C-alpha positions in Angstrom: -22.5 82.0 123.5 -21.0 82.4 126.9 -19.2 85.8 127.2 -17.0 87.5 129.8 -16.7 90.8 127.8 -18.0 94.0 129.1 -21.4 95.0 127.7 -20.0 97.7 125.4 -17.6 95.1 123.9 -19.9 92.2 123.3 -20.5 91.2 119.7 -17.5 93.1 118.3 -15.8 91.3 115.4 -13.0 92.7 113.2 -14.1 91.0 109.9 -12.8 93.0 107.0 -14.2 92.4 103.6 -11.2 94.0 101.9 -8.7 91.7 103.5 -11.0 88.8 103.0 -11.3 89.4 99.3 -7.5 90.0 99.1 -6.8 86.7 100.8 -9.1 84.9 98.3 -7.3 86.5 95.4 -3.9 85.6 96.7 -4.9 82.0 97.3 -6.3 81.7 93.8 -3.2 83.3 92.2 -1.0 80.8 94.0 -3.1 78.0 92.6 -3.6 79.1 88.9 -1.0 81.8 88.5 -0.9 85.5 89.1 -1.4 86.4 85.5 -4.8 84.7 85.6 -6.1 86.8 88.5 -7.2 90.4 88.7 -6.8 91.6 92.3 -8.4 95.0 92.6 -8.7 94.9 96.4 -5.3 96.1 97.5 -5.0 99.6 98.8 -1.2 99.8 98.1 0.7 100.6 94.9 1.7 97.5 93.0 3.9 97.7 90.0 3.0 96.3 86.6 4.2 92.8 87.7 2.0 92.8 90.8 4.9 93.5 93.3 4.5 95.9 96.2 6.0 99.3 95.4 8.4 100.7 98.0 10.0 103.9 96.8 13.8 103.5 96.2 14.7 106.5 98.3 12.7 105.0 101.2 14.4 101.6 100.8 17.8 103.2 100.9 17.0 105.3 104.0 15.6 102.2 105.8 18.6 100.0 105.0 21.1 102.7 106.3 19.5 103.1 109.7 21.7 102.2 112.7 20.4 99.7 115.3 19.8 102.5 117.7 17.7 104.4 115.1 15.6 101.3 114.6 15.2 100.1 118.1 15.4 103.0 120.5 12.2 104.4 122.1 11.0 107.6 120.4 9.6 110.5 122.4 5.9 110.2 123.1 5.1 113.2 120.9 7.6 112.0 118.3 11.1 113.2 117.3 11.0 117.0 116.8 12.7 116.8 113.4 10.2 114.2 112.3 7.2 116.4 113.4 8.7 119.4 111.6 9.3 117.3 108.5 5.7 116.0 108.6 4.4 119.6 108.7 6.6 120.6 105.8 5.8 117.6 103.7 2.1 117.9 104.3 1.7 121.6 103.5 4.5 122.3 101.0 4.3 125.9 99.9 0.7 126.2 101.2 1.4 126.3 105.0 -1.7 127.9 106.5 -1.5 131.0 108.8 -1.7 130.2 112.5 -0.2 128.2 115.3 0.8 124.7 114.1 2.2 121.7 116.0 2.0 117.9 115.6 2.0 114.6 117.5 3.2 111.3 116.1 0.6 108.6 115.6 0.5 105.0 114.2 -0.6 106.1 110.7 -3.6 108.2 109.9 -5.8 105.7 111.9 -4.1 106.9 115.1 -5.1 110.5 114.3 -8.7 109.6 113.8 -8.8 107.7 117.1 -7.4 110.5 119.1 -9.6 113.2 117.6 -12.8 111.2 118.1 -11.7 110.3 121.7 -10.5 113.8 122.8 -12.9 116.1 121.0 -16.3 114.4 121.3 -18.2 112.9 124.3 -19.6 109.3 124.5 -22.8 109.2 122.6 -21.9 112.2 120.3 -22.3 112.0 116.6 -19.2 112.2 114.4 -19.9 113.5 110.9 -18.4 111.7 107.8 -19.2 111.5 104.1 -21.5 108.7 102.8 -18.6 107.5 100.6 -15.9 106.7 103.1 -13.2 104.3 104.2 -15.1 101.5 106.2 -12.7 101.7 109.2 -14.2 105.1 110.0 -17.3 103.3 111.3 -15.3 101.1 113.6 -13.1 103.9 114.9 -16.2 105.9 115.8 -18.2 103.0 117.2 -15.4 101.6 119.3 -15.1 104.9 121.1 -18.8 104.7 121.9 -19.7 107.5 119.5 -22.2 107.4 116.7 -21.7 107.7 113.0 -23.6 110.4 111.1 -23.1 110.7 107.3 -24.1 113.2 104.7 -24.3 112.8 100.9 -20.8 113.8 99.8 -21.6 114.6 96.1 -24.4 116.2 94.3 -26.1 114.5 91.3 -23.8 116.7 89.1 -20.7 115.3 90.9 -19.6 118.2 93.1 -19.3 118.7 96.8 -22.7 118.7 98.4 -22.5 121.9 100.4 -26.2 122.0 101.3 -26.2 118.5 102.7 -23.1 119.3 104.7 -24.6 122.5 106.1 -27.8 120.7 107.1 -25.9 117.9 108.9 -23.6 120.3 110.7 -26.4 122.5 112.0 -28.5 119.6 113.1 -25.7 118.0 115.1 -24.8 121.2 116.8 -28.4 121.5 118.1 -27.5 118.6 120.5 -23.8 118.8 121.2 -21.2 121.4 122.0 -18.4 120.0 119.8 -18.7 118.7 116.2 -16.0 116.5 114.7 -16.0 116.2 110.9 -13.7 113.7 109.2 -13.5 114.9 105.6 -11.4 112.8 103.2 -11.9 115.4 100.5 -8.6 114.9 98.7 -8.3 111.8 96.5 -11.2 110.4 98.4 -11.3 106.7 99.4 -13.2 105.1 97.8 -14.2 107.4 95.0 -11.1 109.3 93.9 -13.0 112.6 94.0 -11.0 115.8 95.0 -12.6 118.8 96.4 -11.6 122.1 94.8 -10.1 125.0 96.8 -13.5 126.7 96.5 -15.3 123.6 97.8 -13.0 123.5 100.8 -13.6 127.2 101.4 -17.3 126.6 101.3 -17.0 123.8 103.9 -15.0 126.1 106.2 -17.5 129.0 105.7 -20.3 126.7 106.7 -18.5 125.8 109.9 -17.7 129.5 110.6 -21.3 130.4 110.4 -22.4 127.4 112.5 -20.2 128.3 115.4 -20.2 132.1 114.9 -21.8 132.8 118.4 -18.7 131.3 120.1 -20.7 128.8 122.2 -19.9 125.7 120.2 -16.7 124.3 118.6 -15.9 122.7 115.3 -13.0 120.3 114.7 -12.4 119.6 111.1 -10.2 116.6 110.2 -9.0 116.6 106.6 -7.9 113.0 106.0 -5.0 113.5 103.5 -3.8 109.9 103.2 -3.6 110.0 99.4 -2.3 113.6 99.1 0.9 112.8 97.3 -1.0 111.0 94.5 -3.7 113.6 94.1 -2.0 115.9 91.6 1.0 118.2 91.0 2.9 118.6 94.3 2.2 122.3 95.0 -1.1 122.6 93.1 -2.8 119.9 95.0 -1.8 121.5 98.3 -3.3 124.9 97.7 -6.4 124.1 99.7 -4.4 124.0 103.0 -4.4 127.9 102.9 -8.1 127.8 103.6 -7.4 126.6 107.1 -5.5 129.8 108.1 -6.8 132.6 110.3 -10.0 130.8 111.4 -11.8 131.7 114.7 -10.3 130.1 117.8 -13.3 127.8 118.2 -12.5 126.0 114.9 -9.6 123.6 115.2 -8.2 121.8 112.0 -6.4 118.5 112.5 -4.8 117.1 109.4 -4.5 113.3 109.4 -1.1 112.8 107.8 0.4 109.4 107.1 3.7 107.9 105.8 1.8 104.9 104.5 1.2 106.1 101.0 3.5 109.1 100.4 6.5 107.2 101.7 5.1 103.7 100.9 5.8 102.6 104.5 2.3 101.0 104.9 3.2 98.4 107.5 5.5 100.7 109.5 2.3 102.4 110.9 3.6 105.9 111.1 1.9 109.2 110.8 1.1 112.5 112.5 -1.8 114.6 113.6 -1.1 118.2 112.6 -3.1 120.8 114.5 -3.8 124.3 113.1 -5.4 127.1 115.2 -5.4 130.8 115.4 -5.1 130.4 119.2 -1.8 129.5 120.9 -3.5 127.9 123.9 -5.7 125.6 121.7 -2.5 124.2 120.1 -0.8 123.7 123.5 -3.9 121.9 124.7 -3.9 119.9 121.4 -0.4 118.6 122.1 -0.9 118.0 125.8 -4.1 116.0 125.6 -3.2 113.9 122.5 0.3 113.2 123.9 -1.4 112.0 127.1 -3.7 109.7 125.1 -0.8 108.3 123.2 0.9 107.4 126.4 -2.4 105.7 127.5 -2.8 103.7 124.3 0.2 102.8 122.1 2.7 104.8 124.2 5.2 105.9 121.6 5.6 105.3 117.8 7.9 103.6 115.4 11.5 105.0 115.6 12.7 103.4 112.4 10.1 105.1 110.2 10.6 108.5 111.9 14.3 108.3 111.4 14.0 107.2 107.8 11.9 110.2 107.0 14.3 112.5 108.9 17.2 111.3 106.8 15.3 111.8 103.5 14.0 115.2 104.4 17.4 116.6 105.5 18.9 116.0 102.0 17.6 118.1 99.1 18.7 115.5 96.6 16.7 112.8 98.4 13.7 115.1 98.4 14.0 115.6 94.7 14.2 111.8 94.2 11.2 111.4 96.5 9.2 113.9 94.4 10.3 112.2 91.1 9.3 108.8 92.3 5.9 109.9 93.5 5.2 111.7 90.3 6.1 108.6 88.3 3.7 106.4 90.2 1.0 109.1 90.2 1.3 109.1 86.4 1.0 105.3 86.3 -2.1 105.3 88.5 -3.7 107.9 86.3 -3.0 105.8 83.2 -4.6 102.8 84.7 -7.6 104.8 85.7 -7.9 106.3 82.2 -8.1 102.8 80.7 -10.9 101.8 83.0 -12.9 105.0 82.6 -12.7 105.0 78.8 -13.9 101.4 78.6 -16.5 101.9 81.3 -18.1 104.7 79.3 -18.1 102.4 76.2 -19.8 99.7 78.2 -22.3 102.0 79.8 -20.9 101.3 83.3 -21.3 104.4 85.6 -18.6 105.4 88.1 -18.4 108.2 90.7 -16.4 111.2 89.3 -12.8 110.2 89.6 -10.0 112.8 89.7 -7.1 111.1 91.4 -6.1 108.7 94.1 -6.0 104.9 94.6 -9.6 104.0 94.0 -12.6 104.3 91.6 -16.1 103.5 92.8 -18.9 102.0 90.7 -22.3 102.8 92.2 -24.5 99.7 92.0 -27.1 97.8 94.0 -26.5 94.3 95.1 -22.8 94.8 95.2 -22.0 91.6 96.9 -23.7 89.5 94.2 -21.9 91.5 91.5 -18.5 90.8 93.2 -19.4 87.1 93.7 -20.0 86.8 90.0 -16.8 88.6 89.2 -14.8 86.2 91.4 -16.1 83.4 89.1 -14.1 85.3 86.4 -11.1 85.5 88.7 -11.7 89.2 89.3 -11.6 90.4 92.9 -13.1 93.8 93.9 -14.5 95.2 97.2 -18.3 95.4 97.7 -19.5 98.5 99.5 -22.9 99.4 100.8 -23.6 101.6 97.8 -21.3 100.2 95.2 -18.0 98.5 94.3 -14.5 99.7 94.9 -11.7 99.2 92.3 -8.1 99.7 93.4 -6.5 101.4 90.4 -3.3 101.6 92.4 -2.8 97.9 92.2 -4.3 96.6 88.9 -1.8 96.8 86.0 -2.6 98.5 82.8 -2.8 95.2 80.9 -5.2 93.7 83.4 -7.3 96.9 83.4 -8.1 96.2 79.8 -11.4 94.4 79.5 -12.3 94.8 83.2 -15.1 97.2 82.5 -16.7 94.6 80.1 -16.5 91.9 82.8 -18.1 94.3 85.3 -20.9 95.1 82.9 -21.6 91.4 82.5 -21.5 90.8 86.2 -23.9 93.7 86.9 -26.4 92.2 84.4 -26.0 88.7 85.7 -26.6 89.8 89.3 -29.7 91.8 88.3 -28.1 94.9 89.8 -29.0 98.4 89.0 -27.0 101.6 88.6 
């Protein structure tokens, strides 16, 4: 094939198996009826009738925006009130000790792009968990960096600190900075949540690895599903672990409005930096603001202003919390149905605590998903298993799904 692309860009193709499976599910539902199709691909909350959930408090805030609030250019860094609201919403009562500031980004994806681009060099390895959102690979590769993964969980189903330590130390033998993207809260795709003690262990490993002051560690907690990971204040306690760290450890929280505010397509988020050193945070704002100007320029005004209006009103914050809690409960109920039936069917799944997804570890995942599609069930094949979106499958449709999965695994000759 004739190409005019630069060498580093040749062969790139944004095929996404999640969107592809979703499109097939939608097409079939239009043909035979939505009630006949189980679409477990969608990474958004759907109600029991299969409709996209947008929180009422968010709908109201969006509809009341003025044309100026919708259409005006926002500052490159983001509106100051928006940034402060992101910091407050992210940390709650568990704001870590240190200097903290933020820059607006188009969702959590923008955070990951900037951290990889500004804190590693071309050719460097970026450390991620083996169970991870597939877009991590593209974000790292497109910046001419390399993916390095470690085994996230032990056989007993806990954070694999020894594997993390080994990978960190090995990478730092060859590069001055290490960036770790750690989606340890309501992990996509497993639903595993690291405990406060496990987060502390990860931080202690980093402290030991850069103790001589010659190397730097940049830890990126991806907290996309934070607001559906547990009780509001309890699930945020781990943030305290990031306070008072050595100045050569920077923590950058990847915060997004996509899930907590159900503004998925508005593409709005913030990178929140935490450091014990004032100059590190000034540099954090300066370099990332510069990169924003050089990529997307500035971010969505409407989404920022909607959040500002919600967060300035205590009654609206209470409504926000109540709506989130209601949908968290719904997702937990759906997950409980699947897990109970999966155990009865002998179908194994990665330890699930909370979040949008459950993962079924299995070989030959594509063949299993192909067989499920013959039964009008659409799930997402992964390298090491299958992802089920408990955020989008109703309680009624969740019933019997584990049985269909057990049959498909057997039909495909797959193993767990």
